[in-house]
SENUMI-39599 format. One record per atom (N, C-alpha, C): residue in one letter; x, z, y. Coordinates in steps of 0.05 Angstrom, whole numbers, plus 5000, padded with zeros to 4 digits. Layout:
# residues N
AXZY;...
END
This chain:
# residues 197
M501750014976;M500050004999;M501950005025;N501249825043;N502849805067;N501950025088;P503750215094;P502850415114;P501750325139;A502350065147;A501549945172;A498649845170;S497449845145;S494749735143;S492849875160;A490749735168;A488649835184;A487150045167;P485850255181;P484350455168;P482150345148;S480750145158;S478650025140;S479749905115;D482249795118;D483649675094;D484349895074;V485150135083;V485750355065;V483150415048;R480950455062;R478450515047;R477850285027;Q478050045037;Q477549825018;Q479449824995;H481949875001;H483949884980;H483350094958;I482550334966;I481750544948;I479450454931;L477350324943;L475150224927;L475950014908;E477749824916;E478549604897;E480149724875;I481849924880;I483550044858;I481650194840;A479650334850;A477950494834;A476050324815;H475250104825;H473349954809;H474149904781;P476449784774;P477249754747;P477550014730;L478450224744;L478650484731;L475950594721;L473950564739;L471250644733;L470050474710;L470650224711;L469550034691;L470750114664;R473150184664;R474550244638;R473850514627;K473750724645;K473550994635;K470851134642;G469451034662;G466951164670;G467451344694;F465451454707;F465751594731;F466851884726;T465852034707;T466652304703;T469452314692;A470352124677;A473052134664;A475252044684;V474551934706;V476651864725;V476852084747;G479152204748;G479552394769;G480552284794;L480252434816;L481152324842;L484152304842;A485652474828;A488552444827;A489452184815;E487952094795;E488551844783;E488151604801;V485851624816;V485151404835;V487351404857;L487951624868;L489851644890;L492651554882;A493451634857;A496151544847;A496151244844;A493951124833;A493850844829;A493950694856;A492450804876;A492250694901;A494750744919;Q496450934912;Q498751034926;Q497951124955;V495851294954;V494651384978;V494651694976;P495351844998;P495452124998;P492552254996;K492452474987;K489752614982;K488252635008;G489552685031;G488252725056;G486852465064;S487952235057;S486851975063;S484151945049;F483952035024;F481452005009;F479352155023;Y479752405031;Y477652575043;Y477052475072;H478852325083;H478252205109;H475951995107;Y476051845085;Y474151635081;Y471851705064;F472051905047;F469751985028;F469752285029;G467452395035;G467152685038;G467152825010;S466652674989;S466652804963;S466952564941;K467352654918;K467552454895;K464852314892;E462652454897;E460052324897;E459752114918;A460552184941;A460451974964;A462151744958;F464451794946;F466251584935;F464951394914;G463651534895;G462251374875;G459951204887;E458551314906;E456451164920;E457750914934;A460050964948;A461450744962;A462250524942;V463350614919;V464250414899;V461850244890;L459450374885;L457150224877;L456250034900;E456250134923;E455449954947;E457249704948;A459849754946;A461749534948;A461249334924;Y460849454901;Y460349284877;Y457849104882;F455649224891;F453249064895;F453548864917;A455048924938;A455548734961;A456848484949;D458948524933;D460348294920;D458548154901;Y457248294885;Y455448174864;Y453248014877;L451848114897;L449647984911;L450647734924;S453047744936;S454347504948;S454647284929;C455547364906;C456147164885;C453347044874;M451447234871;M448747154862;M447446964882;D447647024909;D446746854929;D447846574927;S450446564922;S451846304921;S450746144896;L450446284874;L449446144850;L446546054854;L444946214867;L442146124871;L441645944894;A443745874908;A443545684930;A444645414922;Q445545374897;Q446745124888;Q444644904888;P445344654889;P443444434888;P441944434860;G439544324859;G438044304835;G435444454839;T433944454817;T431344574817;T431844884815;A429745034822;A430045334819;A430645414791;A429445274771;A429945334744;A432745294736;Q433945074747;Q436845034741;Q438445244753;R437845324778;R439445544791;R439145814776;L436745864767;L436346114751;L437946104725;L437845884711;L439445854686;L442445864692;A443345764715;A446245784721;A446946074726;Y445146224739;Y445646504743;Y445846664716;F443946614698;F444046754673;F446246674655;H447246414656;H449546334642;H451946474653;F452046504679;F454246664692;F454246944681;W451747064680;W451547344670;W452747354640;L451747154624;L452747154596;L455647124595;D456846944610;D459846894610;D461247144619;S460047294638;S461547524649;S461347774630;Q459547754609;Q459347974590;Q460647904564;T461747674561;T463147594536;T465947514541;G467547504521;G470347434524;G472147684524;D474647634531;D476647854530;D476048094548;E474848044572;E474448244590;E471548334593;A469948264572;A467048314575;A466448604579;Q467948784568;Q467249074570;Q467749164598;S468849024615;S469749144640;S468648974664;R466148894664;R465248744686;R462748834700;C461048994687;C458449074699;C458349374703;L458549454729;L458449734735;L455549864729;V453449694731;V450749794725;V450749874695;V451649704677;V451749764649;V453450004643;K455950014656;K457850224650;K456950504663;L456050494686;L455450754700;L452550834701;G450650654697;G447850714701;G446850964687;A447150984662;A446151224647;A447851484654;E450451424659;E452251664663;E451651794689;V451251654711;V451151784737;V448351864747;C446351734735;C443551784746;C442752074744;D443652214725;D443152494722;D445052694735;L447252574745;L449352734758;L449052714788;S448152494799;S448252454828;S445852304837;E444352434855;E441952304867;E442752064884;S444952094899;S445851884918;S446851644902;M448151694880;M449251474863;M446851334849;R444951484840;R442451384827;R441051194848;A440751294872;A439451144894;A440950894900;A443650894900;A445350654904;A444750444882;L444650534857;L443950374834;L441250254838;S439250424846;S436550324850;S436350114871;R437650164893;R437649964915;R438949704907;G441249724894;G442549474886;G441149314865;T439849454845;T438449304825;T435849194836;G434649334856;G432449244870;G432848974883;C435348954896;C436048714910;C436348484891;I437448554867;I437748334847;I435148224838;T433248414831;T430548324822;T429048184844;E429448264869;E428048124891;E429047834894;R431647794890;R432747514891;R431747344866;L431647474844;L430447324821;L427547244826;A426047434837;A423247384842;A422947154862;R424547144882;R424346914902;R425046654889;C426946654871;C427746414858;C425646314839;I424546504824;I422246444805;I419946334822;D419246444845;D417146344861;D417746054870;A420346014878;A421045734887;A420745544863;G421145634838;G420845474815;G418045404810;R416145594817;R413345534813;R412545314834;V413645334857;V413145144879;V414144874871;D416744854863;D417744584856;D417044484829;G415644644813;G414544554788;G416644594765;S418844704769;S420844744748;S420544984731;V418845174740;V418245424726;V415245424722;A414445524699;A411445524692;A409845644714;A407645514722;A405945604745;A404745884740;A404245944715;A402946194709;A404846444710;T407446394714;T409346604716;T409046764741;E408647034738;E408347204762;E411247274770;P412147204794;P415047234800;P416147524799;R414847714810;R416047984810;R415948114782;A413748084767;A413748184740;A415748044722;A416047774725;A418047634710;A420947704716;A421447744742;A424047824751;A424748094740;M422948284740;M423548554729;M423948544700;S422248394685;S422448364656;S425048234649;L425948024663;L428347894657;L430748074662;Y430848214685;Y432948394691;Y433348604670;Q431048734664;Q431148954643;Q432048844616;S431148594609;S432048474583;S435048414583;W436148324607;W438848244607;W440648504608;L439648714622;L441348954621;L441349064593;G438949074580;G439049174552;G440749004534;A440548744536;A442248574520;A445148614525;S445948664551;S448748704558;S449748974544;L448149174545;L448849434533;L449149394503;L447249254489;L447349204462;L449849034453;A450548834470;A452848674465;A455348854466;K455349044485;K457649224488;K457849404464;I455549504455;I455549684431;I456449544406;T455349304402;T455949154377;T458348974377;H459448934400;H461848754404;H460948484394;D458548404400;D457448144391;D455748024413;R456047764418;R454647644440;R451747554431;A450947604407;A448247524398;A446047634414;P445947894423;P443847984440;P443647824466;L445947724478;L445747574502;L444747284497;D445547184473;D444546904467;D441546924463;N440647154450;N437747184444;N436247204471;V437347374490;V435847404515;V435847154532;L437846984529;L437846724542;L435646544532;A435246544506;A433046404494;A430346514504;G430046774504;G427746904513;G427146844543;T429246824558;T429146754587;T427846474591;R428846284575;R427846014576;R424846014569;Q424046174549;Q421246184540;Q419446314562;L420446534573;L418846674594;L418346494617;L420346334625;L420046164649;L418745904642;G418145844617;G416845594609;G418645364609;L421245414603;L423245204603;L423845114575;H424544864572;H424944764545;H427544604545;
END
């Protein structure tokens, strides 16, 4: 870490260093000393930017969702029908959960069950972030109804929530079984729910 870095860069640097640690070990297993040693930042700097480990966890989740939603927005803004954009997003999800680094890509899957009973602020950050994801899915499903690429009978909000829940569950099962079959199955179910062939 360059000591001449701007203060906001130090905060961002701590968040970036912590992200893979949390993905690998979880929230409770990662101590602040480990984060600070990896970031090469003194303890006082941590408390300057984060009032507590819980506030730090909330900031990590907010940064994660900001990046994720930016990527999602880019995928859902690509040329093509709304159905094609939705499938591109879900293929991206499948690809991000399989392969050599599959176990270390989704903070919602990794931290969701762990932190919701420990921290109300982290639970709320997860709820806000996942709500933004389902809202974007609902808008794209609605656009698909308008452009005719998604079955007209599909109710956007209910479908978005059902899809997100199914994909989260499949991601968790893929992690448990070390097998991509749950993700392949949910992709087939997604096509069916949206009336795609």
